[in-house]
C-alpha positions as a printed Julia matrix, in Angstrom:
86×3 Matrix{Float64}:
 -27.94  45.81  41.38
 -27.81  42.54  39.69
 -27.44  38.94  40.29
 -25.51  36.72  37.65
 -27.41  33.53  37.1
 -25.38  30.64  35.48
 -27.78  28.4   34.1
 -28.2   25.46  31.52
 -28.98  25.94  27.75
 -32.66  24.91  28.15
 -34.27  27.38  26.32
 -37.64  27.64  28.77
 -37.96  28.53  32.3
 -40.45  25.85  33.02
 -38.53  22.7   32.61
 -35.58  22.89  34.85
 -34.32  23.83  38.2
 -32.37  26.97  36.23
 -35.87  28.21  35.26
 -37.35  28.1   38.7
 -34.46  30.09  40.11
 -34.7   32.55  37.14
 -38.49  32.78  38.02
 -38.01  33.34  41.25
 -35.41  36.1   40.81
 -37.76  37.85  38.48
 -40.9   37.58  40.45
 -39.21  39.61  43.47
 -38.04  42.12  41.32
 -34.02  41.43  41.14
 -32.32  42.22  37.86
 -30.57  38.99  36.52
 -27.64  38.84  34.02
 -27.95  35.19  32.51
 -24.8   33.03  31.32
 -25.75  29.99  29.98
 -23.21  27.19  30.54
 -22.34  24.12  28.48
 -24.8   21.0   28.63
 -22.16  18.79  29.92
 -21.62  18.89  33.86
 -18.22  17.5   33.39
 -15.82  19.78  35.53
 -13.66  20.6   32.54
 -16.55  21.97  30.53
 -17.4   24.23  33.5
 -14.36  25.65  34.97
 -15.81  28.69  36.1
 -18.75  27.05  38.21
 -16.12  24.86  39.53
 -13.73  27.87  40.61
 -16.92  29.67  42.28
 -18.73  26.46  43.94
 -16.19  23.7   44.02
 -18.42  21.58  41.97
 -19.7   21.59  38.38
 -23.68  21.79  38.57
 -26.04  24.65  37.94
 -27.75  26.79  38.55
 -25.25  28.83  40.33
 -26.23  32.39  41.21
 -23.33  35.31  42.11
 -24.71  38.1   44.13
 -23.4   41.69  44.19
 -21.1   41.13  47.07
 -19.54  38.17  45.36
 -21.25  35.38  47.15
 -21.96  32.52  45.33
 -24.49  29.73  45.74
 -25.64  26.5   44.34
 -28.34  24.25  44.67
 -31.81  25.5   43.23
 -33.65  24.62  46.38
 -31.05  26.47  48.49
 -31.39  29.33  46.19
 -35.13  29.33  45.93
 -35.48  29.41  49.81
 -33.11  32.28  50.03
 -35.01  34.4   47.44
 -38.37  33.79  49.29
 -36.73  34.66  52.73
 -35.46  38.04  51.03
 -31.81  36.8   51.72
 -30.93  37.08  48.21
 -29.49  40.82  47.18
 -29.04  42.08  43.79
């Protein structure tokens, strides 16, 4: 199964919270479908993120069951605890 990751356009996994989430998913062997979103975090620029989470910030993951989670710290804790399922 695959987790969808909505992330910023930063081209590396080392400079931002989105990259930290991506690295965490890959490290535990979860397949990741990445969708990069516009740089602006204005709600009008990221309507899909707002629809999923009620706020415009990334990273956001969507698990196979449709559960959407935002906030990199929350996501990373879930990955480490084995709660994120692809």
